[in-house]
C-alpha positions as CSV (number, residue, x, y, z in Angstrom):
1,M,0.0,0.0,0.0
2,T,1.3,3.4,-1.0
3,K,1.9,5.6,1.9
4,A,0.1,8.9,1.9
5,T,2.1,12.0,1.2
6,M,1.8,15.6,1.8
7,G,3.3,19.0,0.9
8,A,6.2,20.3,3.0
9,I,9.0,22.9,2.8
10,R,12.3,21.2,3.3
11,V,16.0,22.3,3.5
12,H,18.5,20.1,1.7
13,A,21.5,22.3,2.1
14,F,22.3,25.1,4.4
15,G,22.1,28.6,2.9
16,G,19.8,31.4,1.9
17,P,16.1,31.4,1.2
18,D,16.8,29.6,-2.2
19,V,17.5,26.4,-0.3
20,L,13.9,26.1,0.7
21,R,12.1,23.5,-1.4
22,Y,8.4,22.7,-1.5
23,E,8.0,18.9,-2.1
24,Q,6.1,15.7,-1.3
25,V,7.0,13.7,1.8
26,P,5.3,11.0,3.7
27,V,2.6,12.1,6.2
28,P,4.0,11.5,9.7
29,E,2.3,9.2,12.2
30,P,1.7,10.4,15.8
31,A,3.5,8.5,18.6
32,P,1.8,7.7,22.1
33,G,0.4,10.7,23.6
34,E,0.7,12.7,20.3
35,V,-1.8,13.9,17.7
36,L,-1.6,14.5,14.0
37,V,-2.5,18.2,13.2
38,E,-3.6,19.4,9.8
39,V,-1.5,22.6,9.8
40,R,-3.5,25.7,8.8
41,A,-0.8,28.2,9.5
42,A,2.8,27.9,10.8
43,G,4.8,30.7,12.4
44,L,8.3,31.3,11.2
45,N,10.8,32.3,13.9
46,P,14.5,33.4,13.7
47,P,15.6,30.0,15.1
48,D,14.1,28.5,11.9
49,W,16.4,30.9,9.8
50,Y,19.5,29.9,12.0
51,A,18.7,26.3,11.3
52,R,18.5,27.0,7.6
53,I,22.0,28.4,7.6
54,G,23.3,25.7,9.9
55,F,23.5,27.9,13.0
56,A,26.5,29.6,11.5
57,N,25.7,32.6,13.5
58,I,25.9,30.8,16.9
59,P,29.1,29.7,18.6
60,A,30.2,26.4,17.4
61,A,29.8,24.9,21.0
62,L,26.3,25.8,21.2
63,R,25.1,24.8,17.8
64,A,22.5,22.1,17.5
65,R,23.3,19.3,15.0
66,L,20.9,19.0,12.1
67,T,20.5,16.1,9.7
68,L,19.6,17.1,6.1
69,P,17.1,17.3,4.7
70,F,14.8,18.6,7.3
71,V,11.5,20.4,7.7
72,P,11.7,23.6,9.8
73,G,9.0,25.2,12.0
74,T,7.9,24.9,15.5
75,D,4.8,27.3,15.8
76,I,1.6,25.7,14.3
77,S,-2.1,26.3,14.3
78,G,-4.5,23.8,12.9
79,V,-7.0,20.9,13.4
80,V,-6.5,17.5,15.0
81,V,-7.1,14.8,12.4
82,A,-5.8,11.7,14.1
83,L,-4.7,10.5,17.5
84,G,-1.7,8.3,18.5
85,P,-2.0,5.5,21.1
86,G,-2.9,6.6,24.6
87,D,-4.5,9.8,26.0
88,S,-3.3,13.0,24.4
89,G,-6.1,14.9,25.8
90,W,-7.4,15.9,22.5
91,S,-10.2,14.7,20.1
92,V,-10.4,14.7,16.2
93,G,-11.8,17.9,15.0
94,D,-10.2,20.1,17.8
95,E,-8.6,23.4,16.7
96,V,-5.3,23.6,18.4
97,F,-2.1,25.7,18.3
98,G,1.3,25.3,19.9
99,L,5.0,25.6,20.2
100,V,6.1,22.0,19.2
101,R,9.1,20.2,20.8
102,F,11.0,23.4,21.6
103,P,13.8,23.4,22.4
104,S,15.2,20.3,21.0
105,A,18.1,19.5,18.6
106,G,17.2,19.1,15.0
107,D,13.9,19.6,13.2
108,A,11.6,18.3,16.0
109,G,8.8,20.6,15.2
110,R,8.5,20.1,11.5
111,G,5.7,22.6,11.2
112,Y,6.2,23.8,7.6
113,A,4.1,21.0,6.3
114,Q,0.4,20.2,5.7
115,Y,0.5,17.8,8.6
116,A,2.7,17.8,11.8
117,T,2.6,15.5,14.8
118,A,2.7,17.2,18.3
119,P,2.7,16.0,21.9
120,G,-0.7,16.8,23.3
121,T,0.9,18.7,26.3
122,H,2.4,21.1,23.8
123,L,-0.8,22.3,22.5
124,A,-3.6,24.6,23.6
125,R,-7.1,25.1,22.1
126,K,-7.1,27.9,19.5
127,P,-8.8,31.0,20.8
128,S,-12.3,31.4,19.6
129,G,-12.7,34.0,17.0
130,L,-9.0,34.3,16.1
131,D,-8.1,32.8,12.9
132,H,-5.3,30.3,12.4
133,V,-2.9,32.9,11.1
134,G,-3.3,35.0,14.2
135,A,-3.0,32.0,16.4
136,A,0.3,30.8,14.7
137,G,1.8,34.3,15.6
138,I,1.4,33.6,19.4
139,P,3.3,30.5,20.5
140,M,7.1,31.3,20.6
141,A,6.8,35.1,21.1
142,G,3.9,34.8,23.5
143,L,5.4,32.1,25.6
144,T,8.7,33.9,25.7
145,A,7.1,37.0,27.1
146,Y,4.9,34.9,29.5
147,Q,7.9,32.8,30.7
148,Y,10.2,35.9,31.2
149,L,7.7,37.9,33.2
150,F,6.4,35.1,35.4
151,D,8.9,32.3,35.4
152,H,12.2,34.0,35.3
153,I,11.5,37.4,36.8
154,G,8.9,36.0,39.0
155,L,6.2,38.5,38.8
156,E,2.7,37.5,40.2
157,R,-0.1,36.8,37.9
158,G,-3.6,38.6,38.4
159,P,-5.0,42.2,38.1
160,D,-2.8,44.6,39.9
161,A,-0.4,42.0,41.1
162,A,2.5,44.2,39.8
163,A,1.0,47.5,40.9
164,G,3.6,50.0,41.9
165,R,6.4,48.3,39.7
166,T,7.8,49.6,36.4
167,V,8.6,47.4,33.4
168,L,10.5,48.7,30.5
169,V,10.3,46.8,27.3
170,N,13.2,47.6,24.8
171,G,12.1,46.7,21.2
172,A,8.5,46.9,22.3
173,A,6.9,46.8,18.9
174,G,8.4,43.3,18.2
175,G,6.9,39.8,18.7
176,V,8.1,39.3,22.2
177,G,8.0,43.0,22.9
178,H,4.4,43.7,22.1
179,F,3.3,40.5,24.1
180,T,5.3,41.7,27.1
181,V,3.9,45.2,27.1
182,Q,0.4,43.6,27.2
183,L,1.1,41.1,29.8
184,A,2.8,43.7,32.0
185,E,-0.2,45.9,31.6
186,A,-2.5,43.2,32.4
187,I,-1.1,42.8,35.9
188,G,-1.0,46.5,36.7
189,A,2.6,47.4,36.1
190,E,3.6,50.8,34.7
191,V,4.8,50.0,31.3
192,V,7.5,51.9,29.5
193,A,7.8,50.9,25.8
194,V,10.9,51.7,23.6
195,A,10.6,51.5,19.9
196,S,10.6,53.8,16.9
197,G,8.1,56.7,16.7
198,R,5.9,55.2,14.1
199,H,4.9,52.5,16.6
200,E,3.8,54.9,19.4
201,E,0.1,54.8,18.6
202,F,0.1,51.0,18.4
203,L,2.0,50.5,21.6
204,R,-0.1,53.1,23.6
205,A,-3.3,51.2,22.3
206,L,-1.7,48.0,23.8
207,G,-1.4,49.6,27.3
208,A,2.0,51.4,27.3
209,D,2.0,54.1,29.9
210,R,5.1,55.8,28.6
211,F,6.7,55.8,25.1
212,V,10.4,56.5,24.2
213,D,11.2,57.0,20.5
214,Y,14.7,55.6,20.5
215,T,15.4,57.3,17.0
216,S,15.3,60.7,18.7
217,T,15.9,60.0,22.4
218,A,18.4,57.8,24.2
219,V,16.3,55.9,26.7
220,E,19.1,56.1,29.4
221,D,18.8,59.9,29.2
222,V,15.1,60.0,30.1
223,V,14.2,56.9,32.1
224,R,15.4,56.0,35.6
225,E,14.4,53.6,38.4
226,V,12.9,50.8,36.4
227,D,12.2,47.7,38.4
228,H,12.4,45.3,35.5
229,L,13.8,45.8,32.0
230,V,13.2,43.2,29.2
231,D,15.6,43.8,26.4
232,T,14.6,42.0,23.1
233,V,17.5,43.8,21.2
234,G,20.7,42.8,23.0
235,G,24.0,43.3,21.1
236,P,27.3,45.1,22.1
237,D,25.5,48.2,23.4
238,G,23.2,46.4,25.9
239,H,25.1,47.9,28.7
240,R,23.9,51.4,28.0
241,L,20.7,50.3,29.6
242,L,22.1,49.8,33.1
243,P,21.4,53.5,34.3
244,V,17.8,52.9,33.6
245,V,17.4,50.1,36.1
246,R,17.2,50.8,39.8
247,R,19.6,49.2,42.3
248,G,18.4,45.7,42.9
249,G,16.4,45.6,39.8
250,T,16.4,43.1,37.0
251,L,17.6,43.2,33.3
252,S,16.4,40.4,31.2
253,P,18.1,40.0,27.8
254,V,16.3,37.9,25.1
255,F,19.3,38.0,22.8
256,L,22.9,37.8,23.8
257,G,24.5,41.2,24.5
258,E,27.3,43.0,26.4
259,Y,25.8,44.1,29.7
260,H,29.0,44.8,31.7
261,R,27.8,42.3,34.4
262,E,30.5,43.1,36.9
263,R,29.4,46.7,36.9
264,A,25.7,45.5,37.1
265,G,26.6,43.2,40.1
266,A,27.9,46.1,42.0
267,L,24.5,47.8,41.6
268,G,22.7,44.6,42.6
269,I,21.2,44.3,39.1
270,T,20.4,40.6,38.2
271,F,19.8,39.0,34.8
272,P,16.9,36.5,35.1
273,S,16.4,34.9,31.6
274,G,16.1,31.6,29.9
275,Q,15.2,29.5,26.9
276,V,11.6,29.5,25.9
277,H,10.0,26.1,26.0
278,S,6.9,24.3,24.9
279,D,4.0,24.6,27.5
280,G,0.5,23.9,26.5
281,A,-1.0,25.0,29.8
282,Q,0.7,28.4,29.6
283,L,-0.4,28.8,26.0
284,G,-3.9,28.1,27.1
285,E,-3.7,31.0,29.5
286,L,-2.6,33.2,26.7
287,A,-5.5,31.9,24.6
288,R,-8.0,32.9,27.4
289,M,-6.4,36.4,27.5
290,V,-7.0,36.6,23.7
291,E,-10.7,35.5,24.2
292,Q,-11.1,38.1,27.0
293,G,-9.8,40.9,24.8
294,L,-6.7,41.4,27.0
295,L,-4.1,40.2,24.4
296,T,-3.8,41.3,20.8
297,V,-1.7,39.5,18.3
298,G,0.1,41.9,15.9
299,V,0.1,40.9,12.2
300,D,2.0,42.8,9.4
301,S,2.0,41.1,6.1
302,V,0.6,38.1,4.2
303,F,2.1,36.4,1.2
304,P,0.8,33.8,-1.2
305,R,2.6,30.4,-1.5
306,G,4.4,31.4,-4.7
307,R,6.5,33.9,-2.6
308,R,7.6,31.2,0.0
309,A,11.2,31.8,-0.8
310,R,10.7,35.6,0.2
311,A,8.7,34.5,3.3
312,G,11.6,32.2,4.3
313,G,14.2,34.9,3.9
314,A,12.6,38.1,4.8
315,R,14.7,40.1,7.2
316,A,17.1,37.3,7.4
317,H,20.2,39.6,7.1
318,P,21.1,41.7,10.2
319,G,20.8,45.4,9.9
320,Q,19.2,45.5,6.5
321,D,16.4,47.9,7.3
322,R,16.6,49.3,10.8
323,P,19.2,50.1,13.6
324,A,19.5,48.6,17.0
325,G,16.6,49.0,19.4
326,G,14.0,49.4,16.7
327,G,11.8,46.6,17.8
328,G,10.4,46.0,14.4
329,R,7.0,47.0,12.9
330,V,3.5,45.8,13.5
331,S,1.0,47.6,11.3
332,H,-2.2,46.1,12.3
333,R,-3.7,43.7,14.9
334,S,-5.5,40.4,14.9
335,R,-8.1,40.1,17.6
336,P,-11.0,37.8,18.3
337,A,-13.9,39.1,16.2
338,R,-16.6,40.8,18.6
339,H,-19.4,39.7,16.1
340,G,-18.1,36.5,14.7
341,G,-15.6,35.9,12.0
342,A,-11.9,35.8,12.2
343,G,-9.1,38.2,13.1
344,R,-9.0,40.7,10.3
345,P,-6.1,41.5,8.1
346,G,-4.8,45.0,7.6
347,P,-5.9,47.2,4.7
348,G,-4.3,46.1,1.5
349,R,-3.0,42.8,2.7
350,P,-3.5,40.0,0.1
351,Q,-5.8,37.3,1.5
352,G,-6.1,33.9,-0.4
353,P,-9.3,32.0,-0.3
354,Q,-9.9,29.7,2.8
355,G,-10.5,26.1,2.9
356,P,-9.1,22.9,1.4
357,G,-7.8,22.9,-2.2
358,Q,-6.7,26.5,-1.9
359,P,-3.0,26.2,-1.3
360,K,-1.1,29.3,-0.3
361,V,1.6,30.4,2.0
362,R,0.9,33.5,4.1
363,L,3.4,35.5,6.0
364,A,2.1,37.3,9.0
365,Q,4.9,39.4,10.3
366,G,3.3,40.1,13.7
367,S,6.4,40.3,15.6
368,V,9.4,41.8,13.9
369,S,12.5,41.8,16.2
370,A,15.2,44.3,15.8
371,V,16.9,43.0,12.7
372,R,20.4,43.8,14.1
373,A,19.8,41.2,16.7
374,L,19.3,38.4,14.3
375,S,23.0,37.8,14.4
376,A,22.8,37.0,18.1
377,M,21.9,33.7,19.7
378,P,18.1,33.4,19.8
379,V,16.2,32.7,23.1
380,G,12.9,32.7,21.5
381,I,11.9,35.8,19.5
382,V,9.3,35.1,16.9
383,D,9.2,37.0,13.7
384,G,5.6,36.4,13.1
385,M,5.9,34.9,9.6
386,V,3.2,32.5,9.0
387,L,2.9,29.9,6.3
388,D,-0.7,29.3,5.8
389,G,-2.6,26.4,4.0
390,L,-0.1,24.4,2.1
391,G,-3.0,22.5,0.4
392,P,-4.6,19.1,0.7
393,P,-2.5,15.9,0.8
394,V,-2.1,13.8,-2.2
395,A,-3.9,10.9,-0.3
396,P,-5.8,10.8,2.9
397,P,-3.5,10.7,5.9
398,A,-2.4,7.2,6.8
399,G,-1.8,5.9,10.3
400,P,-3.8,5.7,13.6
401,T,-7.5,6.3,13.6
402,A,-9.3,8.5,16.0
403,A,-9.5,5.6,18.4
404,G,-5.7,5.3,18.3
405,S,-5.9,1.8,16.6
């Protein structure tokens, strides 16, 4: 019996966007505790780019080993179509999204495909009213923001839990940045957002109490006594942020940077941080915030499948379109629809038809990090690119049935 195949984007050699190839591969089968997801949208993150170039921008001792060819992608949103043996916690037909098997060596996520397997514990139910493109823009960026604030820095959850504290987000209009702004605002912190001036309206709408345009004002000249600083930019000038933080405060870098740690230690400044990891329960909390109108997903651009090479390579070159601290751009937002329907695209964005038989790849740049930082080691910044609807399989998925047999 011929095994069912599906479309997937694979990397056969390390290099630029031209190494991405859309081809037919076998449909994967879910292992015990896993599900098979029909991928409606897959988020593209900087770690995917780094894998594509063989992690050449990361110190050799820290590089993951990849076996060619591989399917990139860890952020997915889609529909459960089959269950592996055992209890995954999900049923066929459930709409789910998640950060799949991250971190792990190699191509464990394999999200740039029509179908992907995922451990049930890595998934959460897709927010109602939010389309798959919006949902696929959440996992890595949203979980990074969540884990930084609550797991690493140790802030308490709940309304007004952080009242009286100040959180500054450098690169606030980026993926991790715009989620961090909203999560900090939701717990009552005073939020200072640092980005370029064109993002001020967007960030204030998300809850920023104060805005600093880094293109005209050095943040260290105008802000002092911050309790917690989340720096999504990093780089050799990260130490310039030390005067912003109060004695005994925290500075949490998302990218590698030079922070003059001995000097910081003398000031009692600590550096709580860590690698983002898959967590379906935490993602479920973010989903509930989306449904409650407390969390917005920024979406910037949508591209058809014919431009997948561009999607796979956009902003892959450090410094190509903005200086350090820029935090990227987010031109419109994706929210749960108040009167039904899906999160809406921005004006003038190409939208392909929905449903099976309409293959396309859509790029949703909902979280564009400072490009300069792309040469640094990633901790989990999403760049919001979304590959959407790679088309129907050549044959129905083979493997376990809904009953796991």
